[in-house]
C-alpha positions as CSV (number, residue, x, y, z in Angstrom):
1,M,-4.6,9.4,18.1
2,D,-5.2,9.7,21.8
3,W,-2.9,6.8,22.5
4,H,-0.2,8.2,20.2
5,A,-0.5,11.8,21.5
6,G,-0.4,10.4,25.1
7,G,3.2,9.4,24.4
8,H,2.7,5.6,24.3
9,L,5.0,5.2,21.3
10,M,7.7,2.8,20.7
11,M,11.0,4.7,20.8
12,N,11.9,3.8,17.3
13,E,9.0,5.9,16.1
14,I,10.7,9.0,17.5
15,Y,12.9,10.6,14.9
16,S,14.4,13.3,17.1
17,H,15.1,13.5,20.7
18,F,15.7,17.2,20.7
19,A,13.4,19.9,22.1
20,S,11.4,21.6,19.4
21,D,13.0,25.0,19.9
22,I,16.6,23.8,19.2
23,L,16.1,24.0,15.4
24,P,13.2,26.2,14.4
25,P,11.3,25.4,11.2
26,H,12.1,27.2,8.0
27,P,9.9,30.3,7.7
28,S,7.9,28.7,4.9
29,Q,7.0,25.8,7.2
30,Q,5.9,27.7,10.3
31,H,2.3,26.5,9.8
32,V,3.3,22.8,9.9
33,P,3.1,21.2,13.4
34,D,6.4,19.9,14.8
35,P,6.6,16.2,14.2
36,N,8.6,15.7,17.4
37,I,5.9,16.9,19.8
38,R,4.4,13.6,20.9
39,N,1.7,14.9,23.2
40,S,0.1,17.3,20.7
41,T,-3.1,15.9,19.1
42,Q,-2.8,18.6,16.4
43,S,0.7,17.4,15.5
44,V,-0.2,13.7,15.6
45,R,-3.3,14.3,13.5
46,Y,-1.3,16.3,10.9
47,W,1.6,13.8,10.6
48,T,-0.6,10.6,10.8
49,Q,-2.3,11.6,7.6
50,L,1.1,11.5,5.9
51,S,2.1,8.2,7.4
52,D,2.9,5.4,5.0
53,W,0.4,3.0,6.6
54,Y,-2.4,5.4,5.5
55,T,-1.0,6.5,2.1
56,T,1.2,3.8,0.6
57,L,-0.1,0.7,2.3
58,P,-3.7,0.6,1.2
59,H,-4.5,-2.9,2.4
60,V,-3.6,-2.6,6.0
61,I,-6.5,-3.4,8.3
62,L,-7.2,-0.4,10.4
63,Y,-9.3,-0.2,13.6
64,T,-10.7,2.7,15.4
65,S,-10.6,1.5,19.0
66,F,-9.5,-1.4,21.2
67,N,-13.1,-2.8,21.0
68,D,-13.0,-2.5,17.2
69,L,-9.7,-4.3,17.1
70,V,-11.1,-7.1,19.2
71,L,-14.1,-7.4,16.9
72,R,-12.0,-7.4,13.8
73,L,-9.6,-10.1,15.2
74,N,-12.6,-12.3,16.2
75,R,-14.2,-12.1,12.7
76,T,-11.0,-12.2,10.5
77,T,-10.3,-15.6,9.1
78,L,-7.0,-17.0,7.9
79,D,-8.3,-16.7,4.4
80,D,-9.0,-13.0,5.0
81,L,-5.4,-12.5,6.1
82,R,-4.1,-14.4,3.1
83,Q,-6.2,-12.2,0.8
84,V,-4.9,-9.1,2.5
85,S,-1.3,-10.4,2.2
86,R,-1.8,-11.2,-1.6
87,R,-3.2,-7.7,-2.2
88,M,-0.3,-6.1,-0.4
89,E,2.1,-8.2,-2.4
90,E,0.5,-7.1,-5.7
91,H,0.4,-3.5,-4.6
92,N,4.1,-3.6,-3.6
93,A,5.1,-5.2,-7.0
94,H,3.1,-2.4,-8.8
95,V,4.8,0.3,-6.7
96,A,8.3,-1.2,-7.3
97,D,7.6,-1.3,-11.1
98,Q,6.4,2.3,-11.0
99,L,9.4,3.4,-9.0
100,R,11.9,1.7,-11.4
101,D,10.1,3.4,-14.3
102,D,10.3,6.8,-12.6
103,W,14.0,6.4,-11.8
104,K,14.7,5.2,-15.3
105,D,13.0,8.3,-16.7
106,I,14.9,10.6,-14.3
107,L,18.3,9.1,-15.1
108,L,17.6,9.2,-18.9
109,K,16.8,12.9,-18.5
110,V,20.0,13.5,-16.6
111,A,22.0,11.6,-19.2
112,R,20.4,13.6,-22.1
113,N,21.4,16.8,-20.4
114,S,24.8,15.7,-19.3
115,P,27.8,17.2,-21.2
116,N,29.2,13.7,-21.3
117,H,26.0,12.2,-22.8
118,P,26.5,8.8,-21.1
119,H,24.4,5.9,-22.5
């Protein structure tokens, strides 16, 4: 978080290059920290919890510090990495199946309620 809030990001992580006050948040979202403020620990902490590597990529190997990263790299074997990769592949297949099912249900509901009743 400190590294991220310190502005040491790759530029492709920045979704807006505008100052925060150019487009104010909707009144219902005033409590949400601005995602474009890179040097705010509060903003980084809020948005990181919603990041896909924490929520939708459950098998990513996380580390808490540079020293922790070095320790993990030293003790992680090629077999460990293959297992992580296999688990990620299985998870992605499950998510893709679920997403297809969800979209099928959505489109069927739309079709049932359409005046044209497409099949």
